[in-house]
N, C-alpha and C positions, 0 to 999 in steps of 0.2 A: 677146333670148331668145324673146319672144312671136312675133316675126316669123318666126324660124327654124322654130318648131314648126308654126305655121299654114301656112307655106310647104311644109313637109314633108308635112303632111296633104293639102294641095291637090295636090301632085305625086303622092302616092299615089292620090288620087282620079282624077287624069288617066289613070292607068294602066288604069282599068277602063271608060273611055268611048271612043267611036269617034273616029277622026281628025277627022271633021267637027265633032264636039262640042268637041274640043280646040281647034280653030281658032276656033270660035265663042266659047269661053271666053277665049281669048287676046285676041281682038278686043274683047270686053267689058271685060277687064281694062285694056287699053291705052286704050280710050275713056274709061273711068271715071278712070283715072290722069290723063289729060290734062284732063278736066273739073275734077278736084280740084286739079291743078297750076295751071291758069289762075286758079281761084278764090283759091288761097293766094297766088299771085304778086301778084294785084291787091290783096288784103288786106294783104300784107306791104309792098307799095309805099306804100300809104296809111299804114300804121302806122310803118314805119321809113324812109320816103323822105327825110325831113329830118334824120334822126339820123346819117346816114353809115354805117348798118349794113345798108342794103338789099342791097348786093353780097354780104356774108357770109350774110345770110338767104337770098338767092336761090340761092347755091351750096349751102347746106344743103338747100333744097327739092329741088334736082336730085339731090344725094347720096342723100337719103332716098327719093326716087322710084326711083332706080336700085336701091337696096338692097331695096325692096319687090318690084320686078320680079325681081331675082335670087333672092329668097326663094321666089318662085313658080316659079322655074326658067326664067325668060325672060332674054333679053339686056338689058343696061343700055340705056336709051334716050338719055340725055344724055351727050355726050362728056366725057371726064375733065376737060378744062379748065373746063367749066361746073359740074362737081361737085367742084371742088377746095375743100374746106372748110378754114377757118382751123384749124390744128392745136390752138390753144387751146380751140376749141369741141369738137373731137373728144376731147381729153384730159379735158375736164369731163364728157363723156358716157360715158367708158370704165367698164365694170363694175369694173375694177381701180383706179379713181381713189381716191385717199385722200379719203375722205368721212366726215364725222361724221354719225352717225345718232342720232336720239332712240331710246334703247333700248326704251322702252315702246310707242311708236307705230310704230316702224320707218320714220319719215319721213326723207327724204334723197333725193338725186338718183341715187344708185347703186342698182342692182337688188338687192333682198334677197328671197330665196326663203323664203316662210313655211312653217311646219310645221303639219301637220294632226294632230289628235288626236280619235279617236272619242269621242262623248259619249252619255250615256243621259239619259232624261227626268229621273231624280232628280238629275242633276248641276245642274239648274236650280232645285231647291228650296232657296231661301235661307232 
């Protein structure tokens, strides 16, 4: 949800800049993404290399990178076969996943949208 909104705002911002600036921002985004990807891949290899989970983690990194680029309005960078995430992982991340939440803290792995209520200074006089 956060990625969609930020991507939407980014794309709206691109509408008001010159084509040259758009190209500059695209190159910046791709360069940054590759720096982050290389860093995460090396860290993931170190962390998960001996566990047998590295391939799943690597696929998720590619999937997530593609998702970020698409949210920004760009084409996916990694081919589908590199970004083929284990369905069990995607199911666990689904906002519709059956997930138990701690009612009071809202903790859990599914996304919960909080509600805002205006307060006044005297609301804090205990």
